[in-house]
C-alpha positions in Angstrom: -157.2 -94.2 23.4 -160.8 -94.0 24.8 -162.1 -96.3 22.0 -159.4 -98.9 22.8 -160.3 -98.8 26.5 -164.0 -99.2 25.7 -163.3 -102.1 23.4 -161.1 -103.7 26.1 -163.8 -103.3 28.6 -166.3 -105.0 26.3 -164.0 -107.9 25.5 -163.3 -108.3 29.2 -167.0 -108.3 30.1 -167.7 -110.9 27.4 -164.9 -113.1 28.5 -166.1 -112.8 32.1 -169.6 -113.9 31.1 -168.2 -116.9 29.1 -166.1 -117.8 32.1 -169.1 -117.7 34.4 -171.1 -119.9 32.0 -168.3 -122.4 31.7 -168.0 -122.5 35.5 -171.7 -122.9 36.1 -172.2 -125.5 33.5 -175.1 -126.4 31.3 -178.9 -126.7 31.8 -180.8 -128.9 29.4 -184.2 -127.6 28.3 -186.3 -130.4 26.9 -189.8 -129.8 25.5 -192.3 -131.5 23.2 -191.7 -129.5 20.0 -189.8 -126.4 19.0 -192.2 -125.9 16.1 -195.2 -125.5 18.3 -195.6 -121.9 19.6 -196.5 -122.9 23.1 -193.5 -125.2 23.6 -191.2 -122.9 21.8 -192.2 -120.2 24.3 -191.4 -122.5 27.2 -188.0 -123.1 25.7 -187.5 -119.3 25.1 -188.3 -118.4 28.7 -186.0 -121.1 30.1 -183.2 -120.3 27.7 -183.2 -116.6 28.4 -183.3 -117.1 32.2 -180.6 -119.7 32.2 -178.3 -117.5 30.1 -179.0 -114.5 32.3 -178.0 -116.5 35.3 -174.7 -117.5 33.6 -175.4 -121.1 32.3 -174.9 -122.6 29.0 -178.0 -124.2 27.5 -178.9 -127.2 25.4 -182.4 -126.8 24.0 -184.0 -130.0 22.5 -187.4 -131.6 21.8 -188.6 -135.1 22.4 -191.6 -135.0 20.1 -193.8 -136.6 22.9 -191.8 -139.7 22.3 -190.9 -141.4 25.6 -188.1 -143.4 24.1 -186.5 -140.3 22.6 -186.9 -138.5 25.9 -185.2 -141.3 27.8 -182.3 -141.2 25.3 -181.9 -137.5 25.7 -182.0 -137.7 29.5 -179.4 -140.5 29.3 -177.2 -138.2 27.2 -177.7 -135.4 29.7 -176.5 -137.7 32.5 -173.5 -138.7 30.4 -172.6 -135.1 29.8 -173.1 -134.3 33.5 -175.4 -131.3 32.9 -176.2 -129.2 36.0 -179.9 -129.6 35.7 -182.9 -130.3 33.4 -186.0 -128.3 32.6 -188.5 -130.8 31.3 -192.0 -130.7 29.8 -192.4 -134.5 29.8 -193.5 -136.8 27.1 -195.9 -138.9 29.3 -196.8 -138.3 32.9 -196.5 -141.9 34.1 -193.9 -143.2 31.7 -191.5 -140.4 32.5 -191.1 -141.2 36.2 -188.3 -143.7 35.6 -186.1 -141.4 33.5 -186.6 -138.5 36.0 -185.7 -140.9 38.9 -182.5 -141.9 37.0 -181.5 -138.3 36.6 -182.1 -137.7 40.3 -179.9 -140.7 41.2 -177.2 -139.2 39.0 -177.5 -136.0 41.2 -179.0 -134.0 38.3 -182.1 -132.1 39.5 -185.1 -132.0 37.2 -187.8 -129.4 37.3 -191.0 -130.3 35.5 -193.0 -127.6 33.7 -196.6 -127.8 32.3 -197.2 -131.6 32.6 -197.0 -133.2 36.0 -196.0 -136.7 37.1 -198.1 -138.6 39.7 -195.4 -138.9 42.4 -193.6 -136.4 44.6 -189.9 -136.2 45.7 -188.6 -137.3 42.3 -188.5 -134.0 40.5 -187.1 -131.1 42.3 -190.3 -129.2 41.6 -193.4 -129.5 39.4 -194.6 -126.2 38.0 -197.9 -126.3 36.1 -200.8 -124.1 35.0 -204.0 -123.9 36.9 -206.0 -125.6 34.2 -209.2 -125.8 36.3 -209.1 -122.0 36.8 -208.4 -121.4 33.1 -211.2 -123.7 32.0 -213.7 -122.1 34.4 -212.8 -118.6 33.4 -213.3 -119.2 29.7 -216.4 -121.3 30.3 -218.0 -118.4 32.1 -217.3 -116.1 29.2 -218.7 -118.8 26.8 -222.0 -119.1 28.7 -222.3 -115.3 28.9 -221.7 -114.9 25.1 -224.2 -117.7 24.4 -226.8 -115.9 26.4 -227.0 -118.9 28.8 -228.7 -121.1 26.2 -228.3 -122.9 22.9 -226.7 -125.9 21.3 -223.0 -126.2 21.7 -220.1 -128.6 20.9 -216.9 -129.3 22.9 -213.7 -130.1 21.1 -211.2 -131.5 23.6 -207.5 -131.0 23.1 -206.1 -134.4 23.9 -207.7 -136.7 26.4 -204.5 -138.6 26.9 -203.2 -135.5 28.6 -204.4 -134.9 32.2 -204.3 -131.1 31.6 -206.9 -131.5 28.9 -209.0 -133.7 31.0 -209.0 -131.1 33.8 -210.0 -128.4 31.4 -212.9 -130.4 30.1 -214.1 -131.1 33.7 -213.9 -127.4 34.5 -215.9 -126.5 31.4 -218.7 -128.8 32.5 -218.7 -127.7 36.2 -219.6 -124.2 34.8 -221.8 -125.0 31.8 -223.8 -127.8 33.4 -225.3 -125.3 35.8 -227.3 -123.8 32.9 -230.2 -126.2 31.9 -230.8 -124.3 28.6 -227.2 -125.0 27.4 -227.5 -128.2 25.3 -224.4 -130.3 24.4 -224.8 -131.8 21.0 -221.3 -133.2 20.4 -218.0 -133.8 22.3 -215.0 -135.0 20.3 -211.3 -135.3 20.9 -209.4 -133.1 18.4 -206.0 -134.3 19.6 -204.8 -130.7 20.1 -204.3 -129.9 16.5 -205.7 -127.3 14.1 -206.2 -129.9 11.3 -208.3 -132.2 13.6 -210.1 -129.2 14.9 -211.2 -128.2 11.4 -212.0 -131.7 10.3 -214.2 -132.4 13.4 -215.9 -129.0 13.2 -216.7 -129.7 9.5 -218.4 -132.9 10.6 -220.3 -131.3 13.5 -221.7 -128.6 11.2 -223.0 -131.3 8.9 -224.7 -133.2 11.8 -225.8 -130.2 13.8 -226.2 -127.1 11.5 -228.0 -125.3 14.3 -225.0 -125.4 16.6 -224.4 -121.9 18.2 -221.2 -122.4 20.2 -217.9 -124.3 20.4 -215.8 -124.5 23.5 -212.2 -125.8 22.7 -209.6 -127.4 24.9 -206.7 -125.6 23.4 -205.8 -122.9 20.9 -204.9 -124.9 17.8 -208.2 -126.7 18.0 -210.1 -123.4 18.4 -208.3 -122.0 15.4 -209.2 -125.1 13.4 -212.9 -124.7 14.4 -212.8 -121.1 13.3 -211.3 -122.1 9.9 -214.2 -124.6 9.4 -216.8 -122.0 10.4 -215.3 -119.4 8.1 -215.4 -121.8 5.2 -219.0 -122.6 5.9 -219.9 -118.9 6.2 -220.9 -119.3 9.8 -219.8 -116.1 11.6 -222.6 -116.5 14.1 -221.0 -119.3 16.1 -219.4 -118.4 19.5 -215.8 -119.9 19.8 -213.6 -119.9 22.9 -210.3 -121.7 23.7 -207.3 -121.9 26.0 -203.6 -121.3 25.3 -203.1 -117.7 24.3 -200.8 -117.9 21.3 -200.2 -114.9 19.0 -202.6 -116.4 16.5 -205.3 -116.6 19.1 -204.5 -113.1 20.2 -205.1 -111.9 16.6 -208.3 -114.0 16.4 -209.6 -112.3 19.5 -208.8 -108.9 18.1 -210.6 -109.9 14.9 -213.6 -111.0 16.8 -213.6 -114.6 15.5 -212.4 -116.0 18.9 -214.5 -114.5 21.7 -212.0 -115.3 24.5 -209.0 -117.4 25.4 -206.9 -117.9 28.5 -203.2 -117.3 28.1 -201.0 -119.9 29.8 -197.8 -118.4 31.2 -195.4 -120.6 29.3 -192.4 -118.3 29.6 -193.0 -117.5 33.2 -193.3 -121.1 34.4 -190.1 -122.0 32.5 -188.2 -119.1 33.9 -189.3 -120.0 37.4 -188.1 -123.5 36.9 -184.6 -122.3 36.0 -184.6 -120.0 39.1 -185.5 -123.1 41.2 -182.7 -125.1 39.6 -180.2 -122.3 40.2 -181.1 -122.0 43.9 -180.6 -125.7 44.3 -177.4 -126.0 42.2 -175.7 -123.0 43.8 -177.0 -123.1 47.4 -178.6 -126.5 47.9 -181.9 -124.7 48.5 -185.0 -126.8 47.8 -188.3 -125.2 46.9 -190.7 -124.8 49.8 -193.4 -126.6 47.8 -193.2 -129.6 45.6 -195.9 -128.4 43.3 -197.0 -124.9 42.3 -199.6 -123.7 39.8 -199.6 -120.4 37.7 -202.9 -118.8 37.0 -204.0 -118.4 33.4 -204.8 -114.9 32.2 -208.2 -114.4 30.6 -207.8 -112.6 27.3 -210.5 -110.6 25.5 -210.6 -107.7 23.1 -209.7 -105.3 25.9 -206.3 -106.8 26.7 -205.4 -109.0 23.7 -202.7 -106.5 22.7 -200.7 -107.3 25.8 -200.0 -110.9 24.7 -196.8 -111.8 22.9 -195.3 -115.3 22.7 -197.2 -116.5 25.8 -196.0 -113.6 27.8 -198.3 -111.0 29.2 -197.1 -107.4 29.6 -199.6 -105.4 31.7 
């Protein structure tokens, strides 16, 4: 009898949760790529939070294709989803689609990548890329002994976040006259391009002593090239904080990275949507930035899927 009552209670609870989700509706979670660890972590954070608050979810990727993004947002409008979490495909080109959703009374919260206008998205939640870049650049200069030849591999200069990181690198490094830049190339944010460009830099500048990278995949590509060349004397730092970077920090091949709080910004976005959907409460600020967390050998073990557990 007791087992039947327990089973009945479980079934009742599950039915209740399903009923709440059906009542609250669906939140679309739209990111660049579900194959990329960073974007997958954004989706994971938003999905978990939305389900915990009683929503259904639709998790999709636009592949940084503005046309595909527009089609997916049109579909969301047609399905009358309750809200959209969006890491957009292009800062400027995305404004029209977000405006269209707003006009259809579907609030959009942007995460990671901003748009250049206010009062279109419900909120824009980003990382403090200037702080992240400054923190890792300070470690880089320290590890370099404040002198030596170095290269910069940017992550994607079409992305304002990457431009900001590069500016913050130089605000720190350019204060040290004995730090000599010998190369700066855009590695497009990928491991393959990071390795290819690092191979080329090693050919042109065999005496390079350090490499500062705009994101994690590029840093890991640079490390692969250095390993193949037998150069374990070159200082490498990056930004992102993936599990692979965490492991590289533990191994000593990556001297430091800054973990971007992908899951946390996505979960905050869902919380903001829920407050607006359920109570009509708008965030007190249009834009908010989350600090990156500097990762070194002492705290690398606390990183898991772009989530930091103190």
